ZAMARGU-4260 file (C-alpha; in steps of 0.2 Angstrom, whole numbers, plus 5000, padded with zeros to 4 digits):
<rodrens>
0) 5548/5496/5170 | 5566/5499/5175 | 5571/5512/5188 | 5581/5521/5175 | 5566/5522/5163
5) 5555/5528/5177 | 5567/5541/5183 | 5569/5547/5165 | 5550/5549/5163 | 5549/5558/5179
10) 5562/5570/5174 | 5553/5574/5158 | 5537/5576/5167 | 5545/5588/5179 | 5554/5598/5165
15) 5537/5599/5156 | 5528/5606/5171 | 5542/5619/5174 | 5542/5625/5156 | 5523/5626/5156
20) 5522/5635/5173 | 5536/5647/5167 | 5526/5652/5152 | 5509/5653/5160 | 5509/5670/5168
25) 5499/5680/5157 | 5493/5698/5159 | 5475/5702/5157 | 5476/5707/5138 | 5486/5691/5134
30) 5474/5680/5144 | 5459/5689/5134 | 5468/5685/5118 | 5471/5667/5124 | 5453/5665/5128
35) 5448/5671/5110 | 5461/5661/5102 | 5454/5645/5109 | 5436/5649/5108 | 5426/5642/5094
40) 5420/5658/5087 | 5414/5652/5070 | 5398/5648/5060 | 5394/5634/5064 | 5403/5635/5081
45) 5416/5621/5077 | 5432/5631/5074 | 5444/5641/5084 | 5461/5648/5080 | 5469/5634/5089
50) 5461/5621/5078 | 5474/5626/5064 | 5487/5633/5076 | 5489/5620/5090 | 5502/5623/5104
55) 5508/5605/5105 | 5512/5605/5087 | 5522/5622/5086 | 5506/5632/5083 | 5502/5624/5067
60) 5491/5610/5060 | 5488/5596/5073 | 5479/5583/5062 | 5490/5569/5056 | 5478/5563/5042
65) 5478/5580/5035 | 5496/5583/5036 | 5501/5567/5027 | 5490/5572/5012 | 5483/5589/5007
70) 5490/5598/5022 | 5476/5611/5020 | 5463/5612/5034 | 5445/5612/5032 | 5434/5627/5038
75) 5420/5628/5050 | 5409/5623/5035 | 5417/5606/5033 | 5416/5605/5014 | 5426/5621/5012
80) 5445/5622/5011 | 5457/5636/5009 | 5473/5635/4998 | 5488/5634/5009 | 5495/5625/5024
85) 5493/5635/5041 | 5509/5644/5045 | 5515/5644/5063 | 5507/5657/5074 | 5522/5656/5086
90) 5535/5671/5084 | 5523/5678/5071 | 5522/5694/5081 | 5540/5698/5078 | 5538/5701/5059
95) 5540/5719/5055 | 5527/5729/5045 | 5526/5724/5027 | 5538/5735/5017 | 5549/5736/5002
100) 5568/5736/5006 | 5575/5747/4992 | 5593/5743/4996 | 5590/5724/4995 | 5576/5725/4982
105) 5565/5713/4992 | 5549/5714/5001 | 5550/5711/5020 | 5538/5708/5034 | 5519/5705/5035
110) 5510/5689/5039 | 5501/5676/5030 | 5511/5666/5017 | 5508/5680/5004 | 5511/5695/5016
115) 5494/5702/5014 | 5492/5705/5033 | 5504/5720/5032 | 5502/5728/5050 | 5496/5745/5042
120) 5479/5744/5050 | 5483/5740/5068 | 5502/5743/5069 | 5506/5724/5070 | 5505/5711/5056
125) 5500/5698/5068 | 5485/5709/5074 | 5480/5712/5056 | 5482/5693/5052 | 5470/5689/5067
130) 5456/5699/5059 | 5456/5688/5043 | 5450/5670/5048 | 5435/5675/5058 | 5427/5682/5042
135) 5434/5671/5029 | 5421/5659/5022 | 5433/5645/5020 | 5439/5647/5038 | 5428/5653/5053
140) 5414/5659/5042 | 5407/5672/5053 | 5395/5683/5043 | 5401/5700/5051 | 5412/5708/5063
145) 5397/5711/5074 | 5393/5692/5075 | 5411/5689/5081 | 5409/5703/5095 | 5392/5696/5100
150) 5400/5679/5103 | 5413/5687/5114 | 5400/5698/5123 | 5391/5682/5129 | 5406/5672/5133
155) 5412/5667/5150 | 5427/5679/5148 | 5417/5695/5144 | 5422/5702/5161 | 5440/5701/5156
160) 5436/5712/5141 | 5430/5726/5152 | 5446/5724/5163 | 5457/5726/5148 | 5448/5739/5139
165) 5440/5749/5153 | 5422/5747/5146 | 5410/5733/5141 | 5411/5726/5124 | 5399/5736/5113
170) 5394/5735/5094 | 5379/5747/5092 | 5387/5758/5079 | 5399/5754/5065 | 5412/5764/5074
175) 5411/5753/5089 | 5411/5738/5079 | 5427/5742/5070 | 5435/5748/5086 | 5431/5733/5096
180) 5434/5720/5082 | 5452/5728/5081 | 5453/5726/5100 | 5449/5708/5099 | 5463/5706/5086
185) 5475/5716/5096 | 5472/5704/5111 | 5475/5689/5100 | 5492/5697/5095 | 5496/5700/5113
190) 5494/5682/5117 | 5504/5677/5102 | 5517/5689/5108 | 5518/5682/5126 | 5531/5670/5133
195) 5518/5656/5133 | 5519/5656/5114 | 5536/5664/5110 | 5546/5654/5123 | 5564/5654/5116
200) 5566/5638/5127 | 5574/5626/5114 | 5589/5616/5116 | 5598/5628/5104 | 5593/5643/5116
205) 5600/5633/5130 | 5616/5630/5120 | 5617/5649/5117 | 5616/5652/5136 | 5628/5639/5140
210) 5615/5629/5148 | 5616/5614/5137 | 5628/5605/5125 | 5624/5600/5107 | 5630/5583/5101
215) 5643/5582/5088 | 5631/5578/5075 | 5620/5594/5080 | 5636/5605/5080 | 5640/5598/5063
220) 5623/5602/5057 | 5624/5620/5064 | 5641/5622/5055 | 5633/5616/5038 | 5618/5627/5041
225) 5628/5642/5043 | 5641/5638/5029 | 5640/5626/5015 | 5621/5623/5015 | 5618/5642/5016
230) 5602/5640/5027 | 5607/5655/5038 | 5606/5667/5023 | 5587/5667/5025 | 5586/5659/5042
235) 5599/5668/5053 | 5605/5658/5068 | 5616/5670/5076 | 5610/5682/5091 | 5606/5700/5086
240) 5618/5714/5089 | 5611/5717/5107 | 5610/5699/5111 | 5592/5696/5104 | 5588/5678/5102
245) 5589/5672/5084 | 5572/5671/5075 | 5577/5659/5061 | 5569/5670/5047 | 5574/5686/5038
250) 5555/5689/5035 | 5558/5690/5016 | 5549/5680/5002 | 5556/5667/4990 | 5550/5655/4977
255) 5559/5638/4981 | 5552/5629/4966 | 5541/5618/4976 | 5530/5607/4966 | 5511/5607/4967
260) 5504/5596/4981 | 5492/5585/4971 | 5482/5581/4986 | 5478/5599/4990 | 5459/5599/4992
265) 5458/5617/4985 | 5459/5609/4968 | 5442/5602/4971 | 5434/5618/4977 | 5427/5622/4959
270) 5412/5611/4965 | 5410/5618/4982 | 5401/5635/4983 | 5400/5650/4994 | 5384/5657/5001
275) 5382/5668/4986 | 5383/5653/4974 | 5400/5656/4967 | 5413/5642/4967 | 5427/5644/4980
280) 5440/5640/4967 | 5434/5642/4949 | 5450/5637/4941 | 5449/5620/4950 | 5464/5609/4946
285) 5472/5622/4935 | 5474/5634/4949 | 5492/5640/4952 | 5497/5649/4968 | 5505/5666/4964
290) 5509/5669/4982 | 5516/5687/4985 | 5513/5692/4967 | 5494/5690/4970 | 5494/5702/4985
295) 5505/5715/4976 | 5494/5715/4961 | 5480/5722/4972 | 5491/5737/4979 | 5493/5751/4966
300) 5509/5756/4974 | 5517/5739/4970 | 5507/5731/4956 | 5521/5734/4944 | 5532/5722/4954
305) 5519/5708/4955 | 5526/5698/4941 | 5543/5697/4947 | 5537/5691/4964 | 5525/5678/4957
310) 5527/5661/4966 | 5536/5669/4981 | 5530/5665/4999 | 5535/5671/5016 | 5551/5663/5023
315) 5545/5655/5039 | 5554/5654/5056 | 5562/5637/5059 | 5558/5638/5077 | 5547/5623/5082
320) 5549/5616/5065 | 5549/5599/5073 | 5538/5602/5087 | 5526/5588/5091 | 5520/5578/5105
325) 5529/5562/5100 | 5543/5556/5089 | 5533/5550/5075 | 5519/5563/5072 | 5518/5568/5053
330) 5521/5586/5049 | 5520/5595/5033 | 5532/5608/5026 | 5532/5621/5012 | 5517/5633/5009
335) 5507/5619/5002 | 5513/5605/5013 | 5521/5596/4999 | 5535/5589/5010 | 5531/5577/5023
340) 5547/5576/5034 | 5562/5587/5038 | 5572/5574/5028 | 5562/5577/5013 | 5563/5596/5012
345) 5582/5596/5016 | 5585/5584/5002 | 5575/5595/4991 | 5585/5610/4995 | 5600/5600/4992
350) 5596/5591/4976 | 5582/5601/4967 | 5593/5605/4952 | 5603/5589/4952 | 5599/5580/4936
355) 5602/5563/4944 | 5587/5566/4956 | 5570/5567/4949 | 5558/5580/4957 | 5542/5586/4949
360) 5541/5602/4940 | 5539/5618/4951 | 5522/5625/4953 | 5528/5642/4947 | 5544/5641/4936
365) 5547/5660/4937 | 5557/5669/4950 | 5565/5653/4958 | 5579/5655/4970 | 5594/5647/4961
370) 5608/5656/4971 | 5606/5648/4988 | 5598/5631/4985 | 5595/5618/4972 | 5612/5609/4970
375) 5622/5611/4986 | 5632/5595/4984 | 5629/5588/5002 | 5630/5570/5005 | 5618/5559/5015
380) 5627/5562/5032 | 5627/5580/5030 | 5609/5581/5026 | 5606/5570/5042 | 5616/5582/5052
385) 5606/5597/5047 | 5590/5588/5051 | 5598/5584/5068 | 5602/5603/5071 | 5584/5608/5066
390) 5577/5596/5079 | 5586/5607/5092 | 5574/5622/5089 | 5559/5615/5097 | 5553/5625/5113
395) 5551/5616/5129 | 5569/5610/5132 | 5573/5621/5147 | 5566/5636/5157 | 5574/5653/5151
400) 5578/5665/5165
</rodrens>
């Protein structure tokens, strides 16, 4: 190995250590949340939050073989699958409480792809979201809130719980069960809100702080992102009015016209059953993902708006969109993981409605965004420049002050 290569590897190692040490100082509540996040609190005990939201992969799916196909992760019961690709847990705490913006005529905020973690229960969509997977039979499959609390109570970090909440964990009454289950979710959200998860340490952040220069191609990609490609309409790239770091999402919902992912294992869940004997997906291959519309249909206040929001999914942050431990790890994009590279999804945004480019039919043909994407007229070099810019959004480039 040449001296230049050796010094380069050493520099990368030092920078990695500095970034990790800078983000490793957690308070007790954040540390408690981290312990729960990485603990396999499931039935059987094979699945943690981190199994679908791994830090080295941008807090999303870490298994290459799944990402290149169906992109949906198996649950603690290995025959069971949910219906969507895991979204990133990073920067999720910054989503506002789910609400309808009268001026824009759009729903905003919440967590999960369909917004059903509204934040109305615990005051934070990320905390509301954290209560879901533990009890979901296609995820961690715990039989009850009490079962979750029992596992925390017998864990090596049970003493940390008492330090955070001022009393030992208890679950003797329903009131105690509900309160402490909510506390567990709040602790997870505190960890997800920590600087270890939301680092704001990408090359683009360094560029905004005059700590790094973008290449000519990256700058061109940024110019296109904010201009001709219209990406920033939904993924704002500019700092906030008080200098807040850009989040690269406006927290709204869109139907992009993404095709079905034919490898989605949820289509086979008509022959896999829950404990009560009912099939996970009785529609089988005929299932269509209604996205936000399905959640709105369950809320009397908004059910009349369900049809016009059918097929819409949460606009994800683009931070860490290329985060991976190497240069060639396959990642999946879109709510169903249909796209297998940044190049693919950028090309789709550019050419979806171009008759000379053949894309499969959209899964949900209603309510498709045709104003900001579909026939942008970008050439190959412009698409490539946008991808180059997107790759500057991965955390771990530098240590923010």
